[in-house]
N, C-alpha and C positions, 0 to 999 in steps of 0.2 A: 443573479437570478432576479426578473423583476417581480416584487410583490403585485397585491391588489391595485392599489396606489398606482404602480406603477405600467400595469395592462389600463385601468380607466384613461390615464392617459394618452398611452400608445393606440387605443380603440380607431380612433380615427386615420390613424395614418396605418394600423396594421396590414390592412390588404397590400397597401402599396408597398410597404416594406417587403412583403414576402413575392410581390409580383416581381419587384427589382433583383433578389435572390436567386429565383426562378429563371427569369431570363438570362442571368448568366450564371445557369447551371454551377451554380455558387454552395455553396456549408452555409446555411444551414437548410436550404427550402428548394434543394435542387431535385428535380424531379416532383414538387407539390402538385401540379393538375395533374399528371398520369396516378399520383397516387390517388388524388380526392377521386379522379373517373374510376379508378380500380374499387373501390369502395362504394361508390354511385351505383355502378354496375350490377355488384353483387348484391346491394340493394332492390336494385330495380327487376331482379329476377322473381320477384315474387309482390305480387299487386296487393294493394293497400299493407301493408306491413306494418306494425307497430313498431316503431324508431327511437332510441333514448341514444343521444348526443350525447357525450361527455366530455366538455369543453367545448362547448360549441362556437365559440370565439364571437363574430360578427355572422354566424349562419350560414356561411357560404355555401358549405354540401348539403346544411341539414333545408334549407328554404330551397333550395331545388328539387328533397326529395318532397318536402310536405307540399310543393305547387304539382306533383305529382301523385297525388293523393294518399302520400304515406302518412301515418299519425305519426307526430313528432314531439318527444318532450325531450328538454333537455336544461343540461345544467351549464353553470361558468362561474368561476370566483369572481369576476368582474360587471360590476352593476351597468355601465356603459356599455360593455358589449353587448350585454342580456336587450338592454335598450336601443343599439342599433337592430339585433336578429330580432325582436320582435315588432318593430316596423316591417319586417321585410314576413312574416308569419305569426299576425296578429293573434291567432287562434288556437297558438302551440303553446303548449305547458312547460315552460320556463321557469327556470328557480335559480337564483344566487345561493354558490354553495363550495364551499372549497374541500375536494376529494382529498384532502391530508385525513380528511374525519371519515372515509369511506362513502356511502352515498345517502342522500336524505332519507331519512326514516318513510316517508310516503313511497321514495321510489322503489323501495326493499318489500312491497307489497304489491308489484306489479308483475307482467313476466314480460317479454319480449321480444320480437324475432329476430331485433338486430340491435346489438350494440356499438355503435360505431363511435371512435375515440380519432382525431389528428392532430398531433403534436401539443399532447397535453399530458399524457404519460410520463416524460422524461423529466420532470418535475418533483417525481416519486424514487426514491431509493429504489435498487434492484430488488430487494427484501419486499418493498412496501409492493412495489408491481405485479409480484405472485399474489401477494392476498390480497390485493385488490380485483385481478383479474379473477379470483375464485368467487370471492363476492358476485362478480360479474356475468361468469359460468351459471349461478345459482338463481337468477330472475331470467334464465332464458327459456323463449317455448322451448318444447319437443324439434328440435331441427334448428332449433337459433341461431346466432353465430356473432361473438366480437368480432368486430374489424378494427383494427388497429393501424392507421397512419401514420407513419413518427421518424426521426431520425433514428437511422438502425443499420444494424452491419451483422454479415454472415458470421463473421470472426472476431474476436476481439484482435487479430492482427489487423484487419480492415479497418476496425475502429482507431488502433495505433498509426497505422497511415496517415487516414484522412485528419487523426489530430496534428501530426508531424505537418502536414501541407495549410493548417488552419491555426496554427497556434497565438498569431494575434488576435485572431474573434474567437475563441473554443470558449463556449462557456463553461468555468471548473464548478458551477452550482447545479448542473444539469447531469443525469443518468442516463442514458443510450442506450436503446435495446441492444444484445448480443443475441443472433436466433439459437446458434449453439448453447449459450448459456440458459435463457429462456426456458427452450424448449426440455432441458434436462431438469430445470427446477421445477417443473410445473405437473401436475399429478398424471399419473398411466392413463386415467380414464378419460382425457381430452385429448383431441386431435391437435395438431400444428402445423399449420402450411404457412412458410414464408417465401415472399417474392420479394427479391432487390429490385426497385427500381431504378436507385440513382447512386454515385458514388456515396450518395450520406444518408439513405431512406428508401422506405420500402413498407409492404403492405402483412399484416400478420392476420389469419383467418385462423379463430380458435373455435372448437366448437367438441360438444360434448360428446361422448361416445356412447 
């Protein structure tokens, strides 16, 4: 797994790497554009929403929301990624932060209409994902949603098939979402909708009841 320094070095080439994987319909970024577009359309259903982007990277998705008059806050643990994103969104509130420590204290004081995260939360263990999503739900506005696009599978069997097909490039330090397991681990007072987009990726829509 890349550490902070690794992502800083990867920042300038990140988008190109994603594009090659996506165009070849290959693990890990197959379906990348459709995943981002699904989240984009969900946020665009509301005008001038307050959005928090967890692991915003170079701001590919957040900048499109920003230019459509949404208020964007964002966090990423790569200072170089934030630097690139800041050029696209000069007025956005972007913070360098490692989500293994939860959320930045100042952002816990806010409320958001949408909390989005793409290809970031797989760096957390399954147990830590559940705890982190619980924290995210606590800062949603009424009718707010957590939107997660990531490497993910409907069942553990689906994940195993993908693993067998991609042993040579599988990242053993990452923890990929399995819908049937996540849904059963989250509290009964939330709604979880999962959309499988590609053979290795999908979108979660999580809301409070």
